[in-house]
Structure formats: C-alpha cells, structure tokens
N, C-alpha and C positions, 0 to 999 in steps of 0.2 A: 603507516598510512592505513586508514580505515577502509575496509572492503565490505561491501554489501552485495549479497548474491540473492537474486529473486528466482522464484520458481513457481510453477502452478498455472501459468497462463494457458490459453488454448481457445478452441472454438466451442461455443455453447449455444443452445437454442434459446430464444426468448422465454423468460420464465424460469430458466435453469439457474444452477448454482455453480460457483467456483470458489476455491480457496487459494489465495496467493500466500507464499511464505517468503520472508526476508531473513536471511541469516547474516549476522554481523561477525566481523573478525575479532571483536573484543567484547568485553562486558557491556551489555546494552544499558546498564545503569550509569555508565560513564557519560551518556548523552543526555542533554537537557530534554530532548524530544526526539521521537521517531514517528514515522508514519508513511503514508502512501499518497502519491500524486499521480495524475494521469495527463496525457497529452494526445491530441489528435492533430493530424497535419494541418498546418495553417492557423492553429490556435495556440494560445499560451498554455503552459503547464498549469494545471489547477490542483488545488488541494482536494483530496478525497477524505482522508481521516488521519488524525494524529493522536498520539498518547504521550503525555509528558512523564518526567521521571517520577512524579507523585502518583501517576495512574489516572489522571484526568484525561478523558477522551473528548475529541472534537470531530464532528462530522460535517461535511458539506450538506446543505439542505437537500440537494438532489439525491443523496444516498442514505440519508438518515432514515432509520427504520428498516432498511434493506441490507446494509453492510454493518459489520461489526469487527472489532479488533481483539486479538488475543496476544498476550505477551508471555513469553516463557524465558525467564532469566537463565535457567540451567542450559537451555538449548541455544540461547542468544538469538531468539527469533521473535519477530512481530508478524503475525499472520493477519490477513484481511479476508474475512469470510463474506462472500457476496451472494445474496439471494435475489430471486425475482429479477434477474438481469434483463435489461432491455437493450435494443440496438444502440441507443444513445450512450450506453456504457462502453461501447467499443472504443478502445484506446490502447496506447502503450502505458503500462502502469510502472511507476518508478518508486522504489523504496528510498526513503530519506532518513538521514540521521543528522542531528544538529548539536554542536557544542558551542554555546554562546552564539556568535554570529557566523560560525563556520559550518557550512553545509557539505554533507557527503551524499553521493548518489550511487545507486546501483545502475546497471546497464539497461534495465527495463525488461518487461515481459508483456507480450501482446495478448490482449483479451479481445476476442471477436464474438459478438453476439449476433447471430444470424440464423435464419431458418433455411 
C-alpha cells in the first residue's frame, strides 16, 4: 500500500512563505502524477499543483507565480514551495499520487495564513 507523508504546515503571516514536503513510500516515478490539493471546511478539495512523470507541471490559476514544485527522486519527495501567502490560502493541504485511475492521499497538513 502506498503511503504519503506530508510535513511543513503551520502558521504564517500574510506575505510569508512555507514549504510543504511529501515523502512517498516507494519510487515516485512509479506514479503517473503527483501533486498537492487543498481543502477548506464546507468546500470541495481543489487542485493546487501537479507534476507528471515526464516533469510537466500544472498550477491552479490562484497560485501560479507564487507556488512552485520540486521533485527529488532520490528522496522520494515532492515539495510545494509557497510564497506571498494570503489568508485565502488557508486550508488543509493534501499530497496526492496517482497510478492510472487510482489515487493515493496523505493525511494532510494544515496551513494557516493569519496576522
């Protein structure tokens, strides 16, 4: 069973930065795609950023230019570097890995942007 473990969440002031890390229990190039999603209470989980096995990245419009992804095959990690964070970025952030139509999820890490 694939395991994804997130780390790096916390409280940050508006305009600040955070870096989330997702470590997979197996070779990340086994996955068609990995990435990050986020969810706030009462809303559906939404895509933040993904990277496919070929290295192509995709970002939500709301984070493009502020967030970026880093992938490290040796460490089996996909990191989400977030800059210029705003209160509307407050959410639980989930790591995702996909093999064909099967999705695997981490337990989530809370990011709170507040002064």
